[in-house]
N, C-alpha and C positions, 0 to 999 in steps of 0.2 A: 489447563486441565479443568474439566467441569467439576462443580462441587460435589455432585452425588458420586463421582469417581473417587474423589478424596475421601468421602465418608466409607465408601466401600474398601478402599486401600487401608484406611484407618483401622476398620474391623479386622482385616486378615492380618495387619501388623500386630494387633494384640494378641492374636493365637499363637505368634512365634516370637520367643524371646531373643532370637538372633537378629531380628530387625530393629533393636532398640535405637541405633543411631538414625535409621530411616524414619521410625516412628516419631523421634523429635522433630525431625525436618518437616514431616507431614502435619504435625500438630502446629508448629510455628506457621507454616503456610496456610493452614486452615484459620488461625487466629487473625492474620493479616487480611485474609480474604473477607472474613466476618467483620473486621473493622471498615473496610472499604464499602462492603455492602450496608453497614449501619449508617455511615456518613452519607452515602448516596440517598437512602431512605430519608434521613433527617432534612437534607436539603429539599428533597421533594415534598415532604411534609410542611416545611417552612414556606415554600412556594405556594402550595394548595391553601393553607391558612391565610397567607398574605393576600392572595388573590381574593379569597372569601371575604376578608375584611375590606378590601377595596370595593367590592360589589355591595356591601351592606353599610353605606355611610349614611343612609336616609335616617331622619329623625323619626323617632316613635314616641309615643305617650305611654308611660307607665302609670297605670292607675293604682294608687296606693289607698291605704285606709283612710276613713274620714275625709273623703273626697279630695285628697291631695293628689297631684299629678306631678310627674317629672318627665321633662322632654330631654332626651339625648339620643346620640347615634345608636343604632341597633348593635353594632359590633361592640361598642362600649358596654352595653348592658349585658351582652352575652358574655364578654370578658369578665365582668364583675360576677356574674352568676357562676360561671365556670370556677373562678378562684375561690368563691365562696363555698362551692361544693367540694373542691380539693381541700379546703381548710376543714371543713366538717368531716370529711373521710379521714383525715389525719388525726383529728381529735376523737374520732370514734376507735381508732386503732391504738390510740395511746394507752388505754387501759390494758388491752391485751398484750401490748409490748411491754409494759412495765410489769405485769405478771409473769410473763414468760422470762424476763431478765431475773426476776426475783428467784423463780424456781431454777434457772440456770445457776445462780450463785449458790443457792442451797445445795444443788447437786454436785458443783465443783467442790464445795467444802466437805461434802460427804465422801466423795471420791478421794480427796486428799487425805482425810482421816483413815479411810479403809487402806490406802496406800501405805501410810505410815505405820498402821497397825500390822500389815503384812510385812512391811520391812523389819519391824521389831520381832515378829514372830519367825522370820527367816534367819535373823541374826541370832536369836536364841537357840534355833536348831543347830547353827553352824558353830556357834561358840561352845566348846567343851566346858563342863564345869570345872570350877577350880579344885585343886586336890585337897585343899583344906576342908571345903564343903563336903566333899565325897567322904572323907574320913569321918566327919562329924555325923553325917547320915548313917554310916554303918555302925557307929557307936564306939569307936576306938579312940 
């Protein structure tokens, strides 16, 4: 079954609750199809990058500061700069990630506090007052 037909069928299945069993089957089929497509794309990308590496084995000269030079294969330099860019990208995202985690922890603590307050308020409403305290309030 083509992928777009699966998506269309999935949309119709969401509209009707009677198709829950079929919906589970469609979602499971969709996940396995996506895994197969992902693996095929990964293999194709690996073959593409490997052939690119085999074509770029010529030595190049990298001119550094203070008249220093470094000779190495082009693909090695490309790999080094790609890894350096990835590391710098991860370092740039670290601050945002830490700030977001800190906010998440504070929001979770606030939610737990509000839930505990709501639970105690609900228990106070449900629990009737003790007879002694009612008599003391009336003044007897």
